[in-house]
MMTF fields as JSON, N, C-alpha, C and O atoms, coordinates in Angstrom:
{
  "mmtfVersion": "1.0.0",
  "mmtfProducer": "UNKNOWN",
  "numBonds": 519,
  "numAtoms": 520,
  "numGroups": 130,
  "numChains": 1,
  "numModels": 1,
  "chainsPerModel": [1],
  "groupsPerChain": [130],
  "chainIdList": ["A"],
  "bondAtomList": [4, 2, 8, 6, 12, 10, 16, 14, 20, 18, 24, 22, 28, 26, 32, 30, 36, 34, 40, 38, 44, 42, 48, 46, 52, 50, 56, 54, 60, 58, 64, 62, 68, 66, 72, 70, 76, 74, 80, 78, 84, 82, 88, 86, 92, 90, 96, 94, 100, 98, 104, 102, 108, 106, 112, 110, 116, 114, 120, 118, 124, 122, 128, 126, 132, 130, 136, 134, 140, 138, 144, 142, 148, 146, 152, 150, 156, 154, 160, 158, 164, 162, 168, 166, 172, 170, 176, 174, 180, 178, 184, 182, 188, 186, 192, 190, 196, 194, 200, 198, 204, 202, 208, 206, 212, 210, 216, 214, 220, 218, 224, 222, 228, 226, 232, 230, 236, 234, 240, 238, 244, 242, 248, 246, 252, 250, 256, 254, 260, 258, 264, 262, 268, 266, 272, 270, 276, 274, 280, 278, 284, 282, 288, 286, 292, 290, 296, 294, 300, 298, 304, 302, 308, 306, 312, 310, 316, 314, 320, 318, 324, 322, 328, 326, 332, 330, 336, 334, 340, 338, 344, 342, 348, 346, 352, 350, 356, 354, 360, 358, 364, 362, 368, 366, 372, 370, 376, 374, 380, 378, 384, 382, 388, 386, 392, 390, 396, 394, 400, 398, 404, 402, 408, 406, 412, 410, 416, 414, 420, 418, 424, 422, 428, 426, 432, 430, 436, 434, 440, 438, 444, 442, 448, 446, 452, 450, 456, 454, 460, 458, 464, 462, 468, 466, 472, 470, 476, 474, 480, 478, 484, 482, 488, 486, 492, 490, 496, 494, 500, 498, 504, 502, 508, 506, 512, 510, 516, 514],
  "bondOrderList": [1, 1, 1, 1, 1, 1, 1, 1, 1, 1, 1, 1, 1, 1, 1, 1, 1, 1, 1, 1, 1, 1, 1, 1, 1, 1, 1, 1, 1, 1, 1, 1, 1, 1, 1, 1, 1, 1, 1, 1, 1, 1, 1, 1, 1, 1, 1, 1, 1, 1, 1, 1, 1, 1, 1, 1, 1, 1, 1, 1, 1, 1, 1, 1, 1, 1, 1, 1, 1, 1, 1, 1, 1, 1, 1, 1, 1, 1, 1, 1, 1, 1, 1, 1, 1, 1, 1, 1, 1, 1, 1, 1, 1, 1, 1, 1, 1, 1, 1, 1, 1, 1, 1, 1, 1, 1, 1, 1, 1, 1, 1, 1, 1, 1, 1, 1, 1, 1, 1, 1, 1, 1, 1, 1, 1, 1, 1, 1, 1],
  "groupList": [{"groupName": "MET", "atomNameList": ["N", "CA", "C", "O"], "elementList": ["N", "C", "C", "O"], "formalChargeList": [0, 0, 0, 0], "bondAtomList": [1, 0, 2, 1, 3, 2], "bondOrderList": [1, 1, 2], "singleLetterCode": "M", "chemCompType": "L-PEPTIDE LINKING"}, {"groupName": "ALA", "atomNameList": ["N", "CA", "C", "O"], "elementList": ["N", "C", "C", "O"], "formalChargeList": [0, 0, 0, 0], "bondAtomList": [1, 0, 2, 1, 3, 2], "bondOrderList": [1, 1, 2], "singleLetterCode": "A", "chemCompType": "L-PEPTIDE LINKING"}, {"groupName": "GLU", "atomNameList": ["N", "CA", "C", "O"], "elementList": ["N", "C", "C", "O"], "formalChargeList": [0, 0, 0, 0], "bondAtomList": [1, 0, 2, 1, 3, 2], "bondOrderList": [1, 1, 2], "singleLetterCode": "E", "chemCompType": "L-PEPTIDE LINKING"}, {"groupName": "HIS", "atomNameList": ["N", "CA", "C", "O"], "elementList": ["N", "C", "C", "O"], "formalChargeList": [0, 0, 0, 0], "bondAtomList": [1, 0, 2, 1, 3, 2], "bondOrderList": [1, 1, 2], "singleLetterCode": "H", "chemCompType": "L-PEPTIDE LINKING"}, {"groupName": "ASP", "atomNameList": ["N", "CA", "C", "O"], "elementList": ["N", "C", "C", "O"], "formalChargeList": [0, 0, 0, 0], "bondAtomList": [1, 0, 2, 1, 3, 2], "bondOrderList": [1, 1, 2], "singleLetterCode": "D", "chemCompType": "L-PEPTIDE LINKING"}, {"groupName": "LEU", "atomNameList": ["N", "CA", "C", "O"], "elementList": ["N", "C", "C", "O"], "formalChargeList": [0, 0, 0, 0], "bondAtomList": [1, 0, 2, 1, 3, 2], "bondOrderList": [1, 1, 2], "singleLetterCode": "L", "chemCompType": "L-PEPTIDE LINKING"}, {"groupName": "GLN", "atomNameList": ["N", "CA", "C", "O"], "elementList": ["N", "C", "C", "O"], "formalChargeList": [0, 0, 0, 0], "bondAtomList": [1, 0, 2, 1, 3, 2], "bondOrderList": [1, 1, 2], "singleLetterCode": "Q", "chemCompType": "L-PEPTIDE LINKING"}, {"groupName": "PRO", "atomNameList": ["N", "CA", "C", "O"], "elementList": ["N", "C", "C", "O"], "formalChargeList": [0, 0, 0, 0], "bondAtomList": [1, 0, 2, 1, 3, 2], "bondOrderList": [1, 1, 2], "singleLetterCode": "P", "chemCompType": "L-PEPTIDE LINKING"}, {"groupName": "GLY", "atomNameList": ["N", "CA", "C", "O"], "elementList": ["N", "C", "C", "O"], "formalChargeList": [0, 0, 0, 0], "bondAtomList": [1, 0, 2, 1, 3, 2], "bondOrderList": [1, 1, 2], "singleLetterCode": "G", "chemCompType": "PEPTIDE LINKING"}, {"groupName": "TRP", "atomNameList": ["N", "CA", "C", "O"], "elementList": ["N", "C", "C", "O"], "formalChargeList": [0, 0, 0, 0], "bondAtomList": [1, 0, 2, 1, 3, 2], "bondOrderList": [1, 1, 2], "singleLetterCode": "W", "chemCompType": "L-PEPTIDE LINKING"}, {"groupName": "VAL", "atomNameList": ["N", "CA", "C", "O"], "elementList": ["N", "C", "C", "O"], "formalChargeList": [0, 0, 0, 0], "bondAtomList": [1, 0, 2, 1, 3, 2], "bondOrderList": [1, 1, 2], "singleLetterCode": "V", "chemCompType": "L-PEPTIDE LINKING"}, {"groupName": "TYR", "atomNameList": ["N", "CA", "C", "O"], "elementList": ["N", "C", "C", "O"], "formalChargeList": [0, 0, 0, 0], "bondAtomList": [1, 0, 2, 1, 3, 2], "bondOrderList": [1, 1, 2], "singleLetterCode": "Y", "chemCompType": "L-PEPTIDE LINKING"}, {"groupName": "CYS", "atomNameList": ["N", "CA", "C", "O"], "elementList": ["N", "C", "C", "O"], "formalChargeList": [0, 0, 0, 0], "bondAtomList": [1, 0, 2, 1, 3, 2], "bondOrderList": [1, 1, 2], "singleLetterCode": "C", "chemCompType": "L-PEPTIDE LINKING"}, {"groupName": "PHE", "atomNameList": ["N", "CA", "C", "O"], "elementList": ["N", "C", "C", "O"], "formalChargeList": [0, 0, 0, 0], "bondAtomList": [1, 0, 2, 1, 3, 2], "bondOrderList": [1, 1, 2], "singleLetterCode": "F", "chemCompType": "L-PEPTIDE LINKING"}, {"groupName": "THR", "atomNameList": ["N", "CA", "C", "O"], "elementList": ["N", "C", "C", "O"], "formalChargeList": [0, 0, 0, 0], "bondAtomList": [1, 0, 2, 1, 3, 2], "bondOrderList": [1, 1, 2], "singleLetterCode": "T", "chemCompType": "L-PEPTIDE LINKING"}, {"groupName": "ARG", "atomNameList": ["N", "CA", "C", "O"], "elementList": ["N", "C", "C", "O"], "formalChargeList": [0, 0, 0, 0], "bondAtomList": [1, 0, 2, 1, 3, 2], "bondOrderList": [1, 1, 2], "singleLetterCode": "R", "chemCompType": "L-PEPTIDE LINKING"}, {"groupName": "SER", "atomNameList": ["N", "CA", "C", "O"], "elementList": ["N", "C", "C", "O"], "formalChargeList": [0, 0, 0, 0], "bondAtomList": [1, 0, 2, 1, 3, 2], "bondOrderList": [1, 1, 2], "singleLetterCode": "S", "chemCompType": "L-PEPTIDE LINKING"}, {"groupName": "LYS", "atomNameList": ["N", "CA", "C", "O"], "elementList": ["N", "C", "C", "O"], "formalChargeList": [0, 0, 0, 0], "bondAtomList": [1, 0, 2, 1, 3, 2], "bondOrderList": [1, 1, 2], "singleLetterCode": "K", "chemCompType": "L-PEPTIDE LINKING"}, {"groupName": "ASN", "atomNameList": ["N", "CA", "C", "O"], "elementList": ["N", "C", "C", "O"], "formalChargeList": [0, 0, 0, 0], "bondAtomList": [1, 0, 2, 1, 3, 2], "bondOrderList": [1, 1, 2], "singleLetterCode": "N", "chemCompType": "L-PEPTIDE LINKING"}, {"groupName": "ILE", "atomNameList": ["N", "CA", "C", "O"], "elementList": ["N", "C", "C", "O"], "formalChargeList": [0, 0, 0, 0], "bondAtomList": [1, 0, 2, 1, 3, 2], "bondOrderList": [1, 1, 2], "singleLetterCode": "I", "chemCompType": "L-PEPTIDE LINKING"}],
  "groupTypeList": [0, 1, 1, 2, 3, 3, 4, 5, 2, 6, 7, 1, 8, 9, 10, 5, 11, 4, 1, 4, 12, 3, 13, 12, 14, 14, 9, 1, 15, 15, 16, 17, 17, 5, 5, 2, 16, 15, 2, 5, 10, 5, 10, 7, 5, 6, 14, 7, 9, 10, 15, 1, 15, 5, 8, 5, 7, 2, 1, 6, 5, 5, 14, 2, 0, 15, 5, 5, 15, 7, 18, 8, 6, 10, 13, 15, 8, 1, 4, 1, 5, 5, 2, 19, 8, 15, 3, 13, 12, 9, 16, 9, 7, 5, 1, 6, 0, 8, 3, 19, 7, 8, 10, 3, 1, 5, 5, 10, 0, 19, 11, 15, 9, 10, 1, 15, 3, 15, 16, 12, 1, 10, 8, 1, 12, 2, 15, 17, 6, 7],
  "groupIdList": [1, 2, 3, 4, 5, 6, 7, 8, 9, 10, 11, 12, 13, 14, 15, 16, 17, 18, 19, 20, 21, 22, 23, 24, 25, 26, 27, 28, 29, 30, 31, 32, 33, 34, 35, 36, 37, 38, 39, 40, 41, 42, 43, 44, 45, 46, 47, 48, 49, 50, 51, 52, 53, 54, 55, 56, 57, 58, 59, 60, 61, 62, 63, 64, 65, 66, 67, 68, 69, 70, 71, 72, 73, 74, 75, 76, 77, 78, 79, 80, 81, 82, 83, 84, 85, 86, 87, 88, 89, 90, 91, 92, 93, 94, 95, 96, 97, 98, 99, 100, 101, 102, 103, 104, 105, 106, 107, 108, 109, 110, 111, 112, 113, 114, 115, 116, 117, 118, 119, 120, 121, 122, 123, 124, 125, 126, 127, 128, 129, 130],
  "secStructList": [7, 7, 7, 7, 6, 6, 1, 1, 1, 1, 7, 1, 3, 3, 3, 3, 3, 7, 6, 6, 7, 2, 2, 2, 2, 2, 2, 2, 2, 2, 2, 2, 2, 2, 2, 2, 2, 6, 6, 3, 3, 3, 3, 3, 6, 6, 1, 2, 2, 2, 2, 2, 2, 2, 7, 7, 7, 2, 2, 2, 2, 6, 1, 1, 7, 3, 3, 3, 7, 6, 6, 1, 7, 3, 3, 3, 6, 2, 2, 2, 2, 2, 2, 2, 2, 6, 6, 1, 6, 6, 6, 2, 2, 2, 2, 2, 2, 6, 6, 1, 2, 2, 2, 2, 2, 2, 2, 2, 2, 2, 2, 2, 2, 2, 2, 2, 6, 2, 2, 2, 2, 6, 6, 7, 7, 7, 1, 7, 7, 7],
  "xCoordList": [-5.901, -5.611, -6.727, -6.497, -7.919, -9.131, -9.331, -9.621, -9.171, -9.272, -10.767, -11.34, -11.308, -12.624, -12.508, -11.454, -13.627, -13.615, -13.391, -13.12, -13.503, -13.457, -12.124, -12.016, -11.116, -9.905, -9.1, -8.489, -9.055, -8.327, -9.415, -10.47, -9.081, -10.084, -10.213, -11.304, -9.005, -9.034, -8.123, -7.011, -8.501, -7.63, -7.62, -8.572, -6.526, -6.458, -7.349, -7.784, -7.602, -8.549, -8.432, -7.624, -9.301, -9.302, -8.995, -9.722, -8.027, -7.575, -8.365, -8.117, -9.28, -10.134, -9.722, -9.525, -9.6, -9.011, -9.915, -10.766, -9.727, -10.437, -9.685, -8.552, -10.401, -9.728, -9.745, -9.118, -10.474, -10.602, -9.54, -9.379, -8.914, -7.799, -6.385, -5.906, -5.71, -4.374, -3.403, -2.623, -3.486, -2.638, -2.882, -1.943, -4.177, -4.523, -4.143, -3.642, -4.364, -4.039, -2.534, -2.052, -1.759, -0.381, 0.166, 1.014, -0.317, -0.049, -0.474, 0.296, -1.648, -2.067, -1.11, -0.62, -0.841, 0.005, 1.441, 1.982, 2.017, 3.24, 3.3, 4.319, 2.227, 2.151, 1.569, 1.629, 1.023, 0.35, 0.999, 0.395, 2.196, 2.892, 3.268, 3.314, 3.522, 3.794, 2.56, 2.596, 1.418, 0.204, -0.273, -0.724, -0.139, -0.475, 0.412, -0.048, 1.655, 2.452, 1.879, 2.185, 1.016, 0.358, -1.073, -1.854, -1.475, -2.865, -3.854, -4.962, -3.363, -4.252, -4.422, -3.461, -5.726, -6.1, -6.584, -7.419, -5.995, -6.46, -7.825, -8.006, -8.719, -9.997, -10.511, -10.422, -11.012, -11.467, -12.779, -13.633, -12.822, -14.063, -15.341, -16.46, -15.106, -16.16, -16.786, -17.857, -16.053, -16.495, -17.879, -18.085, -18.888, -20.182, -20.356, -21.158, -19.653, -19.71, -19.269, -19.757, -18.368, -17.74, -18.741, -18.956, -19.285, -20.36, -21.499, -21.897, -21.974, -22.953, -22.593, -23.388, -21.454, -21.015, -20.802, -21.093, -20.348, -20.028, -21.324, -21.51, -22.232, -23.461, -23.408, -24.241, -22.37, -22.138, -22.781, -22.848, -23.211, -23.727, -22.436, -21.29, -22.729, -21.716, -20.719, -19.522, -21.155, -20.341, -19.455, -18.422, -19.615, -18.704, -17.83, -16.721, -18.261, -17.584, -16.128, -15.234, -15.864, -14.511, -13.661, -12.572, -14.204, -13.322, -12.132, -11.298, -12.002, -10.801, -10.674, -11.687, -9.436, -9.334, -9.914, -10.232, -10.014, -10.65, -9.974, -9.489, -9.914, -9.475, -10.674, -11.153, -11.148, -12.262, -11.695, -11.015, -12.032, -11.619, -12.749, -13.889, -12.363, -13.311, -14.564, -15.656, -14.301, -15.284, -16.233, -17.12, -16.002, -16.935, -16.347, -16.841, -15.322, -14.712, -14.192, -13.665, -14.338, -13.762, -13.032, -13.496, -11.86, -10.921, -10.939, -11.013, -10.871, -10.804, -9.685, -9.288, -9.204, -8.244, -6.815, -6.216, -6.502, -5.245, -5.357, -4.338, -6.435, -6.676, -6.384, -5.732, -6.884, -6.511, -5.158, -4.726, -4.411, -3.0, -2.302, -1.329, -2.738, -2.133, -2.369, -1.427, -3.546, -3.909, -2.999, -2.384, -2.899, -2.108, -0.714, -0.069, -0.17, 1.197, 1.416, 2.567, 0.444, 0.786, 1.048, 1.438, 0.861, 1.21, 2.638, 3.063, 3.529, 4.827, 5.809, 5.542, 6.914, 7.633, 8.401, 8.721, 8.692, 9.455, 8.575, 9.088, 7.24, 6.315, 5.506, 4.686, 5.715, 4.931, 5.11, 4.096, 6.366, 6.638, 5.863, 5.268, 5.95, 5.151, 3.674, 2.951, 3.23, 1.731, 1.381, 0.337, 2.316, 1.912, 1.955, 1.062, 2.919, 2.962, 1.706, 1.182, 1.253, -0.003, -1.185, -2.128, -1.165, -2.286, -2.238, -3.147, -1.108, -1.014, -1.784, -1.574, -2.729, -3.751, -3.239, -3.81, -2.244, -1.849, -1.15, -1.365, -0.355, 0.074, -0.991, -0.98, -1.964, -3.046, -3.862, -4.23, -4.108, -4.786, -4.014, -4.54, -2.665, -1.809, -1.874, -1.954, -1.845, -1.9, -3.099, -3.068, -4.236, -5.519, -5.672, -6.29, -5.111, -5.188, -4.307, -4.698, -3.16, -2.283, -3.013, -3.048, -3.575, -4.267, -5.442, -5.659, -6.125, -7.262, -6.785, -7.307, -5.748, -5.184, -4.787, -5.107, -4.073, -3.548, -4.7, -4.692, -5.751, -6.922, -7.572, -7.973, -7.725, -8.431, -7.541, -8.087, -6.359, -5.404, -4.872, -3.951, -5.276, -4.664, -4.645, -3.668, -5.646, -5.723, -4.666, -4.1, -4.396, -3.363, -1.925, -1.018, -1.835, -0.493, -0.219, 0.968, -1.149, -0.751, -1.175, -1.287, -1.394, -1.724, -3.141, -3.426, -4.061, -5.437, -6.289, -7.061, -6.154, -7.0, -8.475, -9.151, -8.972, -10.305, -11.293, -12.494, -10.727, -11.644, -12.082, -11.345, -13.387, -14.014, -13.656, -13.658, -13.352, -13.157, -14.254, -15.302, -14.239, -15.416, -15.678, -16.62],
  "yCoordList": [-5.234, -4.106, -3.12, -1.911, -3.607, -2.738, -1.891, -2.461, -0.628, 0.235, 0.69, 0.987, 0.735, 1.372, 2.931, 3.538, 3.504, 4.885, 5.773, 6.966, 5.191, 5.961, 5.704, 6.163, 4.919, 4.549, 5.742, 5.761, 6.738, 8.008, 9.113, 9.159, 10.006, 11.034, 12.018, 12.333, 12.484, 13.469, 12.843, 13.342, 11.861, 11.444, 12.44, 13.195, 12.441, 13.336, 12.911, 13.704, 11.608, 11.015, 9.515, 8.921, 8.876, 7.422, 7.044, 7.481, 6.308, 5.814, 4.492, 3.494, 4.493, 3.414, 2.57, 3.08, 1.289, 0.398, -0.858, -1.143, -1.498, -2.842, -3.907, -4.258, -4.433, -5.548, -6.861, -7.801, -6.993, -8.22, -8.251, -9.252, -7.218, -7.159, -7.327, -6.541, -8.367, -8.71, -7.506, -7.14, -6.95, -5.703, -4.656, -4.099, -4.373, -3.186, -3.554, -2.68, -4.852, -5.145, -5.179, -4.808, -5.62, -5.544, -4.105, -3.872, -3.102, -1.786, -1.214, -0.428, -1.541, -1.116, -1.614, -0.846, -2.923, -3.472, -2.793, -2.496, -2.566, -1.958, -0.369, 0.163, 0.194, 1.717, 2.053, 3.196, 1.05, 1.308, 2.141, 3.129, 1.877, 2.706, 4.117, 5.069, 4.192, 5.44, 6.373, 7.557, 5.664, 6.567, 6.983, 8.106, 5.967, 6.149, 7.26, 7.974, 7.371, 8.468, 9.889, 10.858, 9.907, 11.152, 11.134, 11.927, 10.272, 10.132, 9.843, 10.373, 8.992, 8.563, 7.067, 6.303, 6.691, 5.383, 4.598, 5.062, 3.274, 2.463, 1.75, 1.25, 1.735, 1.012, 0.443, 1.149, -0.72, -1.363, -0.696, -0.288, -0.638, -0.043, -0.825, -0.33, -2.1, -3.115, -2.866, -3.376, -2.03, -1.856, -1.219, -0.311, -1.694, -1.201, 0.253, 0.823, 0.96, 2.376, 3.16, 4.256, 2.595, 3.24, 3.108, 4.044, 1.933, 1.791, 2.807, 3.509, 2.828, 3.785, 5.255, 5.995, 5.652, 7.014, 7.375, 8.514, 6.545, 6.816, 6.776, 7.508, 5.772, 5.61, 5.377, 5.862, 4.603, 4.29, 2.957, 2.011, 2.857, 1.54, 0.553, 0.97, -0.66, -1.744, -1.569, -1.568, -1.408, -1.349, -0.23, -0.336, 0.857, 1.953, 1.857, 2.391, 1.204, 1.241, 0.78, 1.443, -0.374, -0.881, -0.536, -1.074, 0.398, 0.785, 1.609, 1.723, 2.18, 2.962, 3.382, 3.569, 3.538, 3.878, 5.289, 6.03, 5.57, 6.979, 7.465, 6.655, 8.696, 9.285, 10.047, 10.981, 9.715, 10.455, 11.266, 10.785, 12.555, 13.44, 13.425, 13.077, 13.843, 14.011, 15.0, 14.851, 15.897, 16.925, 16.483, 17.222, 15.124, 14.537, 14.582, 13.891, 15.366, 15.54, 14.16, 13.4, 13.851, 12.541, 12.851, 13.537, 12.251, 12.376, 10.865, 9.914, 10.74, 9.383, 9.239, 10.193, 7.952, 7.544, 8.437, 8.585, 8.937, 9.664, 10.91, 11.278, 11.547, 12.712, 12.369, 13.125, 11.128, 10.639, 10.494, 10.86, 9.969, 9.776, 11.165, 11.362, 12.054, 13.371, 14.059, 14.639, 13.995, 14.546, 13.809, 14.518, 12.501, 11.803, 12.307, 12.47, 12.572, 13.004, 14.365, 14.739, 15.079, 16.346, 16.274, 17.286, 15.142, 14.922, 14.593, 14.536, 14.345, 13.911, 14.94, 15.279, 15.434, 16.429, 15.972, 16.794, 14.674, 14.065, 13.978, 14.025, 13.851, 13.703, 14.981, 15.028, 16.018, 17.205, 17.858, 18.229, 18.064, 18.47, 17.774, 18.389, 16.484, 15.718, 15.905, 15.989, 15.969, 16.268, 17.59, 17.802, 18.489, 19.803, 19.753, 20.296, 19.147, 18.993, 18.356, 18.721, 17.372, 16.702, 17.554, 17.11, 18.827, 19.836, 20.624, 21.39, 20.415, 20.977, 20.23, 19.048, 21.05, 20.35, 19.137, 18.049, 19.32, 18.121, 17.076, 15.899, 17.34, 16.397, 15.652, 14.426, 16.458, 15.783, 14.774, 13.676, 15.263, 14.213, 12.991, 11.884, 13.179, 11.959, 11.084, 9.869, 11.642, 10.812, 10.145, 9.066, 10.649, 10.153, 9.026, 7.999, 9.23, 8.113, 6.89, 5.735, 7.184, 6.117, 5.357, 4.127, 6.131, 5.498, 4.651, 3.562, 5.025, 4.245, 2.973, 1.882, 3.171, 1.847, 0.835, -0.347, 1.287, 0.381, -0.065, -1.221, 0.748, 0.136, -0.909, -1.929, -0.767, -1.718, -2.943, -4.018, -2.904, -4.157, -4.55, -5.366, -4.119, -4.518, -6.019, -6.553, -6.661, -8.118, -8.802, -9.817, -8.192, -8.765, -8.706, -9.478, -7.697, -7.516, -8.763, -9.063, -9.573, -10.775, -12.075, -13.157, -11.879, -13.036, -13.517, -14.544, -12.774, -13.269, -12.835, -13.612, -11.571, -10.967, -11.316, -11.5, -11.404, -11.812, -10.55, -10.674, -9.408, -8.227, -7.888, -7.887, -7.581, -7.124, -5.721, -4.872, -5.416, -4.177, -3.284, -3.706, -1.97, -1.091, -0.67, 0.078],
  "zCoordList": [3.592, 2.917, 2.944, 2.911, 3.003, 2.853, 4.231, 5.283, 4.146, 5.37, 5.405, 4.357, 6.451, 6.666, 6.419, 6.606, 6.002, 5.762, 6.957, 6.819, 8.125, 9.278, 10.174, 11.312, 9.537, 10.237, 10.588, 11.657, 9.763, 10.012, 10.307, 9.675, 11.318, 11.471, 10.276, 9.801, 9.822, 8.628, 7.51, 7.334, 6.806, 5.676, 4.592, 4.393, 3.882, 2.705, 1.573, 0.738, 1.584, 0.669, 0.643, 1.357, -0.242, -0.277, -1.717, -2.61, -1.979, -3.212, -3.458, -2.782, -4.394, -4.692, -5.895, -6.998, -5.657, -6.695, -6.862, -6.019, -7.834, -8.156, -7.453, -7.784, -6.415, -5.559, -6.229, -5.74, -7.399, -8.096, -9.269, -9.968, -9.411, -10.407, -9.906, -9.089, -10.404, -9.838, -10.065, -9.185, -11.211, -11.534, -10.494, -9.926, -10.23, -9.419, -7.956, -7.248, -7.451, -6.056, -5.862, -4.791, -6.882, -6.809, -6.656, -5.794, -7.502, -7.38, -6.036, -5.483, -5.45, -4.158, -3.11, -2.282, -3.15, -2.081, -2.075, -1.01, -3.27, -3.433, -2.983, -2.544, -3.139, -2.874, -1.477, -1.021, -0.836, 0.497, 1.429, 1.848, 1.835, 2.792, 2.34, 3.12, 1.087, 0.533, 0.55, 0.885, 0.132, 0.168, 1.62, 1.844, 2.629, 3.867, 4.544, 5.436, 4.101, 4.558, 4.341, 5.036, 3.304, 2.897, 3.303, 2.777, 4.214, 4.697, 3.486, 3.4, 2.608, 1.47, 1.793, 1.881, 1.968, 2.399, 1.215, 0.439, 1.069, 0.025, 0.388, 1.499, -0.559, -0.261, -1.603, -2.608, -1.671, -2.803, -3.198, -2.411, -4.613, -5.107, -4.823, -4.956, -4.417, -4.115, -2.767, -2.44, -1.963, -0.538, -0.614, -1.42, 0.248, 0.221, 0.382, -0.358, 1.323, 1.422, 0.224, -0.052, -0.454, -1.569, -2.819, -3.589, -2.923, -3.919, -3.77, -4.7, -2.56, -2.17, -2.436, -3.015, -2.031, -2.137, -3.61, -3.977, -4.415, -5.777, -6.671, -7.642, -6.183, -6.89, -8.433, -9.199, -8.822, -10.172, -10.669, -9.884, -11.823, -12.335, -12.301, -12.467, -12.09, -12.048, -13.12, -12.83, -14.449, -15.615, -15.512, -16.172, -14.818, -14.701, -13.524, -13.544, -12.492, -11.146, -11.265, -10.739, -11.966, -11.989, -13.19, -13.392, -13.997, -15.14, -14.926, -15.823, -13.817, -13.453, -12.009, -11.334, -11.504, -10.082, -9.878, -10.809, -8.662, -8.222, -7.006, -6.216, -6.812, -5.619, -5.032, -5.676, -3.917, -3.25, -2.114, -1.208, -2.235, -1.137, -0.151, -0.459, 1.132, 2.195, 1.916, 2.464, 1.112, 0.69, -0.384, -0.81, -0.86, -1.823, -3.229, -4.12, -3.441, -4.791, -5.243, -4.43, -6.5, -6.906, -8.262, -9.173, -8.239, -9.412, -9.932, -9.153, -11.219, -11.715, -12.791, -13.46, -12.902, -13.931, -13.676, -12.611, -14.912, -14.937, -14.036, -13.451, -13.885, -13.039, -11.693, -10.972, -11.259, -9.902, -9.592, -8.498, -10.495, -10.41, -10.446, -9.719, -11.209, -11.204, -9.763, -9.224, -9.187, -8.019, -6.918, -6.121, -6.851, -5.942, -6.083, -5.047, -7.223, -7.464, -6.863, -6.637, -6.606, -6.051, -4.571, -3.989, -3.923, -2.464, -2.334, -1.181, -3.38, -3.173, -3.899, -5.052, -3.269, -3.835, -5.098, -5.957, -5.205, -6.284, -7.472, -8.589, -7.324, -8.529, -8.748, -9.665, -7.932, -8.188, -9.49, -10.081, -10.061, -11.345, -12.527, -13.412, -12.423, -13.364, -13.202, -14.195, -12.056, -11.821, -12.383, -13.0, -12.139, -12.843, -14.34, -14.989, -14.902, -16.369, -16.926, -17.979, -16.148, -16.483, -16.769, -17.425, -16.273, -16.439, -17.707, -18.027, -18.464, -19.676, -20.811, -21.081, -21.477, -22.34, -23.177, -23.098, -23.914, -24.845, -23.969, -24.26, -22.951, -21.976, -21.334, -21.222, -20.89, -20.144, -21.002, -20.582, -22.255, -23.226, -23.355, -23.243, -23.609, -23.696, -22.572, -22.751, -21.298, -20.092, -19.879, -19.288, -20.297, -20.226, -21.231, -20.948, -22.389, -23.411, -22.965, -23.134, -22.415, -21.826, -20.715, -20.68, -19.837, -18.598, -19.149, -18.616, -20.059, -20.566, -21.178, -20.95, -21.982, -22.634, -21.583, -21.711, -20.514, -19.555, -18.776, -18.354, -18.517, -17.711, -18.561, -17.999, -19.878, -20.776, -20.847, -21.098, -20.672, -20.897, -19.616, -19.659, -18.418, -17.201, -16.97, -16.446, -17.33, -17.164, -17.954, -17.548, -19.157, -20.005, -19.4, -19.711, -18.504, -17.787, -17.047, -16.919, -16.516, -15.826, -16.554, -15.976, -17.836, -18.704, -18.765, -19.38, -18.12, -18.055, -19.167, -19.728, -19.499, -20.658, -20.591, -21.603, -19.275, -19.082, -19.06, -19.3, -18.773, -18.726, -20.06, -21.046, -20.049, -21.376, -21.723, -20.832, -22.938, -23.437, -23.399, -23.888, -22.854, -22.819, -24.253, -24.514]
}
């Protein structure tokens, strides 16, 4: 599932996820074809070139998914999901609503809660709370 960063000449971006998280890998596996149809490539956050490109401390690297654009722009968490949503006509209205200040704050709060409890979704609850 891990694509190298040079597999596509001009990807729209790389969707970066925690490959050690069952919840995350399940989501990645289910959405792979859909994302690839929009030239969004799934890559684990643990990939060496991703670690180097993001330059984040280990404690921050795996806290949330990210969308990395070829121009270096990085969207994280709920903002990454909103940006990904802009690529699909059926989710574009929701993505636009997500930019409304109150709605955006709510989406960020929900995303952070899910991210903190993602191991609990599979019964593990091993991930330490930030």
